[in-house]
C-alpha positions as CSV (number, residue, x, y, z in Angstrom):
1,M,123.4,94.3,127.9
2,L,121.7,96.1,125.0
3,S,122.9,98.4,122.9
4,V,122.6,100.0,119.5
5,D,125.1,99.6,116.9
6,D,125.9,101.1,113.7
7,K,123.4,100.9,110.8
8,D,124.3,98.8,107.6
9,S,125.2,100.2,105.0
10,K,123.2,98.5,102.0
11,N,119.3,99.2,103.5
12,N,120.2,101.6,106.6
13,D,118.3,99.1,109.1
14,K,119.5,99.5,112.6
15,F,121.3,96.2,114.5
16,V,120.9,95.7,118.1
17,I,124.0,94.1,119.8
18,V,122.9,91.8,122.6
19,R,125.5,90.7,125.1
20,K,124.4,87.2,126.9
21,N,126.0,86.0,130.1
22,L,127.2,83.0,129.8
23,S,130.6,81.1,130.5
24,R,132.0,83.3,127.3
25,S,130.8,86.5,126.2
26,L,128.7,86.1,123.4
27,W,127.6,88.6,120.9
28,Y,124.5,88.2,118.6
29,Y,123.1,90.6,115.7
30,V,120.0,90.7,115.5
31,K,118.3,92.6,112.4
32,Q,115.4,94.7,113.1
33,I,112.0,93.1,111.6
34,K,110.4,95.2,109.4
35,D,106.8,94.1,107.9
36,T,105.8,97.2,105.4
37,K,102.6,95.3,104.7
38,L,101.3,95.7,108.8
39,L,103.3,99.1,109.2
40,Q,100.5,100.2,106.1
41,K,97.5,98.6,107.8
42,I,99.1,100.4,111.4
43,S,99.4,103.5,109.9
44,L,95.5,103.2,107.9
45,V,94.2,102.5,111.3
46,L,95.8,105.4,113.2
47,K,94.8,107.9,110.2
48,Q,91.2,106.7,110.2
49,L,90.9,107.3,114.0
50,R,92.5,110.6,113.9
51,E,90.5,112.0,110.8
52,T,87.6,110.5,112.5
53,K,88.4,112.6,115.6
54,G,88.9,115.9,113.3
55,L,92.1,116.3,114.5
56,T,95.7,117.0,112.9
57,Q,98.7,115.5,113.1
58,E,100.2,118.5,115.3
59,E,97.2,118.6,118.0
60,I,98.3,114.8,118.4
61,F,101.7,116.0,119.0
62,N,101.0,118.5,121.3
63,E,98.9,116.2,122.7
64,T,100.4,113.2,123.0
65,N,104.2,114.3,122.1
66,I,104.3,111.5,119.5
67,H,105.1,112.4,116.1
68,I,102.3,110.3,114.4
69,G,102.7,111.6,110.8
70,R,105.8,109.4,111.1
71,I,104.0,106.5,111.7
72,E,101.4,107.3,109.5
73,T,104.0,107.1,106.7
74,A,104.6,103.4,107.6
75,K,108.2,103.8,107.0
76,V,109.1,103.4,110.7
77,N,108.5,100.6,113.2
78,V,106.4,101.9,115.9
79,T,106.4,100.4,119.6
80,I,103.9,98.3,121.3
81,S,104.3,101.2,124.1
82,T,103.7,104.1,121.5
83,L,100.4,101.7,120.3
84,S,99.3,101.9,123.6
85,T,99.6,105.6,124.2
86,L,97.8,106.3,121.2
87,C,95.2,104.0,121.9
88,K,94.4,105.6,125.0
89,F,94.5,109.1,123.5
90,F,91.8,107.6,120.5
91,D,89.4,106.2,123.3
92,I,90.1,102.3,122.0
93,S,91.8,99.4,123.5
94,L,94.7,97.9,122.0
95,S,93.1,94.8,121.3
96,E,90.1,96.5,119.7
97,F,93.3,98.5,117.5
98,I,94.5,95.4,116.6
99,K,91.7,93.7,115.5
100,R,90.6,96.7,113.1
101,V,94.2,96.2,111.5
102,E,93.8,92.7,111.1
103,K,90.2,93.3,109.1
104,L,92.4,95.1,106.5
């Protein structure tokens, strides 16, 4: 069972409560991991792909329903599903996208 709990008052990170079905119900708090340098690299590659195609953030949103502007600021974690959708939109494999990120 997964559910989103309150935000941490210090740094506004969300916590996820994971319930394990063991002999007793145990609750674990897992802090969301946020690698700022990685997010910046991802945002840079996405911006390069968008600009190469000559597209605006609004055009990408209209086509994919993904607010790429939020991702390009590198302030939010992006899911692998969202990256996969964007890679399909830009006609690039997910592995090639990751290679570009790693080269930065």
